[in-house]
N, C-alpha and C positions, 0 to 999 in steps of 0.2 A: 574469349568466352562470353556468351550472352548472359547478361544479368538482369535484363528487364523483367523477366518472370519472377525474380525474387521480390521486386517491388509490388507486383501483382499479388504474389503470395502474401506479402505483408498486409496489404489492404484487405485481403480475404480473411486472414486470421484475426485481424483487429476488429473486423465487423462481425465475425462469427458469434461472440457471446451476446451482442446486441440482438442479432437475428434470432437466436434461439430463445432469448428472453421474450422478445416481442411476439414470436410465434405462439408462445404459451399464453398470450394475452396479459403479460405482466410488463407494464410500462414504468415501473418504479425504478429508481436508481439501485444499482447493486451495492452490496456491502454495508458495513456499519459506519465506519469513519467517514464515508462519503457524505452522510447526512449532516455531520458536524461541519465539515468544510463547506457544504452547500449552504447551510444556514448562515455561517459566518460571511460568506461572499454575498449572499442575497441581502442580508441585513446591512452590510457595508454599502451596497449599491443603493439602498433605500435611505441611508443616513447614518452618520457616526453616532455611536453610543459607547460610553466608557465602560458600562457594566453589562455583563452577560445575563440577560433575563431568562435564560432557559432553565436555570436551576433555582430552587427555592431559597437556598442560603445566599445566593448571589456570589459572583466572583468577577474579578477584573477581566475585561475582554482584551485579548491579545491577538491582533490580526497578524498573519504572516504575509509575505509577499505573494504567496499563492492565492490568498483570499482577495487581494487586490485584483489579481488577474481574473478570478472568478467573477468579481463584481463587474469588471469591464465586459466580460463575455456575456454576463446576464443582461447587461444594459443593451448590448447589440443584438443578441439572439433570443432573449427571453429565457424561458425555462429550457429550451432546446440547447442553450449555451452550456448547460450542465453536462450535456452529452457530447457536444461538439468539442469542447475544450480538451478533455483528456485524449480524445481520438486524434485531434489535430497535433497535439504535442508529441504523441507516440509516433505518428507518421513523419513528422519533422525530424524526430530522433533517428528514424531509420535512414533518412537522407543524410543527416549529419554524420552518422556512424560510417557511412560509405565514404564520405570525404575524409574522415579521420583515418580510415584504413588506407586511403590513397596516399597519405603523407607519412605513413608509418614504416615504409620500406618493406612491406610484405610482398610476396610473390602473388601473381594473379590467382593461382589456385588457393593460396592461404586466404587471400582477400575474399574470394567467393565463398569458401566454407565458413569463414568468420561471419560474413554477412548473413548467411543462412542460419547459423546458430543464434545470432542476435534476433533475427526476425521471428524465430520460433521459440525464443526464451520466454518462459512463464512470467518473469517479472515485467517484461515489455508488454505482454498481452494484458496482464493485470493493470498496469499503469495506463493502458489505453482504454480500459473499460471502467475502472473505478475513478471516481472524482477524489483523487488524493494527491498530495504534493510529490509523490514518488516520480511520476512522469515528468513533472516540471523540473525536478532536480536533475534527472538524466538529460533532459533537453539542455539545461544550462551548462552541465558538465561537458557535453559534446560540443556545444557552441563555443565554450571557453577553449577547448582543445584546438579547435579550428582557428580561433582568433589569436591565441598565444603565439602562433608562428609568424604573425605579421605585425604591422605597425600599430594595429588596434589591440595589442596584447593587454593593455590596461583595462580594456572593456571586458576581455576574457577573465582577467583577474577579479574584476568587480562581479562578474557572473558567479564565480566560485563562492564569494562572500554572500551573495544573495541566496544561493542554494543552501548554504549552511544555516542561514537565518530561519529556514523552514522547520528546524527541529534538531534535537541532540543527535540522533543517528546520522543526520546529514552533515552536522558539524564534523563528526568523526570521519564520515565518508569523504568529505571534501579535504580534510587534513591528510588522510591517507592518499588521496588522489594527487595532492600537491607534492607530497613527499615522493611518490612514485615518479611523477614527472621530473622532479629535480634529480632523482637518481638516474633516470634514463636519459635526460637532457641536462647535463651539468651546466650548460650555458644559460639555462633558464633560471638558475638559482637566484641570480640577482633580481629577476623579475618576480619571483615567487616567495622569497624569504620573508618579505613583509606580510604577505598573505598568510603564510604559515604561522607567524607570530600572532596575527590577528585572530586566526581560527582557534589557537590555543587559549587566547584571552576570552573569546566567546564561550568556549567550553567551560572554562573555570568560573566565569562571571555569570553564566546562565543567560547570555544574550541570544536567545533563540525562542521560537514559538513552542508552546506546549503541544504534545502529540498524544493521542490515545495509546495506551500500552498495547503492543501486539504480542501474540503468543510466541515465546522464545523456545529454544531447544530444538530437537530434531524435527518435531512436527511443524514448527515455523520455518525451519531451514530448508526442508525439502517440499517442493510443490506437490509431489506425488502422495505425500502424507497429509496434505491439507494446508500447507503454507501458502497464504495468499500471494505474498511476494517472494516465496521461496524459489530456489533453483531446482531444476530437474536433476535427479540422481545420475542420469545418463550424462548430462552436461558436466557434472562435477567430476565424474570418472575421466571423461575425455580431457577436461581442464587440467587435472592432475597429471595425466599423461603428457599434455603439452608442457607442463612445468618440468617434468623429467627430461623431455627431449631438449629443453633449453638449459639444462643443468650445466652443460659445458661452458656456459657464460657466467657461472656463479661468481668467479673472482671479480669480473668487471662490473657485474650488476648485483652484488650481494645485497646491497640496501634495498633494491627493487624486489628481490626474492623475499626478503624479510618482511617488507611491507605487504606483499601479497599474502604471505602466510598469516600475518596479523589480521588482515581484513577477513580472511576465511574464518578465523577463530571468533572475531568480534561478531560476525554474523549470527553465531549461535545465541548470543545474548541480546543483540539488537537487530532484529530481522530487517529493519529499515535500511541497513547498510547493504543488504543483498542486492538491491536494485542497482547499485553502483558496481558491486562485485560482478554482477551478471555481464556488464560491459567488458570487463577484463576476461571473464571466463569465455566469452564468445571469441575473443582473439586467440586464446589458448586452444580452444576447440578447433579453430581454423588451422592453426599450426599443426596440431596433432593429426587431424584427418589428412591434410595435404602431405605430411611426412609419410604417413602410412600408404597413401596412394602412390608416392614416388618410389617406394621400395620395390625391389625386384620380386616379381611374382612368377612362379613357375607356370601358373595357369592364369591367362588373362581373364577368363570367366570368373575365377575365384576372386580376383581383384574387384571386378564389377559387382559381384554379389556382396562383398564386404562393404563396399561404399554404399550400396543400396540399403544394407542393414543399418549402417550408421545414419543415413538419411531418414529412414523410417523411425529410428529411435528418437531422433530430434523432432520429427513431425508428430509422432504420437504424444510426446511430452507436451508439446505446445497445444495441440488440438484438444487433448484430454483436459488440460487446464482451462482452455477457453470454454469447453462444455460445462465444466464444474462451476465456473464463474457465472455463466449465463443462467444456470438453473439454481443458483444460490439465493439466499435470503436477501432482502425481505420479500414476503409475499404481499402482493398489492392489497389483499384482504385485510392485512394488519392496519393499513392506513384507512381503509373503509370503516373499520370498527372505531377508529379514533376521530372520525369526522363528526364531531359533536361539539357542544358548547365547551369552551376552553376551561381548563381547571388544572389542579395539581394531580399528577399521575404517580402512583406507586407501582413500580415494576422492576424487573431485574436491570442492573446497570447496562447490560448488553443491549437492551432495547431503549435506553435512555435517549440516544441521539435521534432515533425514529420518532419518539413521542415529542421531542423538542421541535423537530422539523414540522410536525403536524400542528404546531402552535401551542402545545401544552408546556407546563413546567414540570420538572421531575425532581426527586430527591437525590437520585444518584445517576451518574452516567460514567462512561469509561475514562473520563478525565479526573475521577476521584471526587472526594468530598471531605469536609472536616470529620475528625474521628467521632465526634458526638453524633453527627448525622448517621454515620455508618453503624454505630452501636444501636441507635434508635431503630434503624431499619431492620437490623438483625433481630431486635426484640419484637418488632412487628411480625416478622416472618414466623417467629416461634409462638406468638400470642395464641392462647387457646380460650381466653374468656373475653367477652365484649368490653368489659370495663377497662382493662389494661390496654386493649387495642384502641378504644375510643379516646383515651387520654393522648396517645401519640398521634392519632389521626387528627385530632383537633389542634395539636401543637403545630403541625405543618400545614393544616388546611387541606388535607387530602380529599379529593373529590372522586377520583377513579382509581380502581385497582385492576391492573391488567395482568392476567395469568395465561401463560402459554403452556403447551404440553411439555416442552423441554424443562420448564420450571418444576414440574411435578415428577420429573424423571432424572433427578440428580442435580439440576442446576441450582435449585433452592431447597427442595424437599426430596426425600428418597422415594416417596410414593404419594399418591393423591390423598386428600383429606387429612393432611397433617398441618398443625399450626394454623396460620391465617387462612390457608386453603380450605380447611374444615369450617372455619368460622364464617367465611363469606357464603358458604353453601347452606348454612343452617340458621344464621342469625337474621332477624328481620331488619337489622341495621343496614344491611346491604341488599341492593336490588340488581339483578343481572339485566344488563341493557344491551348486550350484543345481539347479533343476528343468529346465534346458535351454532357458530362454527368452532374451529379448534381454539381460536383466541377468545378467552372469556374476559368480559369487561363488567365490573361491578361498580355501581355508583353508591356512594355513601348517602344514606337517608337522613 
């Protein structure tokens, strides 16, 4: 069975969100967290600093291994390295996944369908487009699975630890992966038991890089509902079917089944785990589709039609996610409005990383802040008189206030002209300095 076109398809799908974004004239990086990781990597490439100067209250800078890789990519490719790195890692993951399937004992048909499911999986497409550690973690996991079979198994074990260092979701994902490998390959237990203990210690001691909180629950779990690294609902259903078809091996691999079930549940609370779960789901999807294809069909045409429907379902899930990513925020105009003299910016935490990447300092971003700062910001949003607002503005040295349409549509206020939004419109203490677009920028006089 020819599989070369699967790699062509992978290249096309991974490039698709970039193409759509650039066609619209938007050359900014996609996503929110990407700007945090980009800033960490760029600043590391320019020199080490112990304190993160992106926030007013200051916090200790904690670089992850992924930031080191960003710094190296930035030094080699410049700003284009912020685009090249995730794309390259995703493409290498596609190749590594094919190697893993080759050593997993799957039939040719199962291997083909599993590779197709992985190529079209929303988490892979997202990790190839967004500058986030998710793609780095998948690459390390797949590389480790290849290396663990040979004499360089200790390098693979080290890769698992490095991947876990990138954040709490990845500590748990790597721990689950290690347990799964030990259940499936009992001979590997001696190689991996030390890694398992180390991962437990990392989780309990907090030896991992901080990560912005991602939306949990169903919306974060399913890509069709907006989950950036969520899995397709079609993929989940086929994956469950694959588990049911493998249920006959439950006595032999009960621990593996329990680990898979636990990973699927943890993904509801920590969406970062899903990028690793998607690797396993791809294998289960391949098994499910091939088993269905090998069943006896009274009509050969019905068999072909069913396989076509399954293929179209996977294709639609992947392509639709790529389109959503390419057309997602931020708009390049946002950075155009912040291209002014640097100062402290007050805006919603969801825009904090963008403002920091533009060279400003913020009060809040998605990594959180001290409770006192959060309380003061809430008081500022509710402020309706200039005197109380001025007191807090001077406390933090706020120079700019950035307000987006989403902030007046439920993100901060229920409607326009409430609290500080009313004050900046009516008080002479504030001067609007933007170009008149949807993003309003007020400078404190």
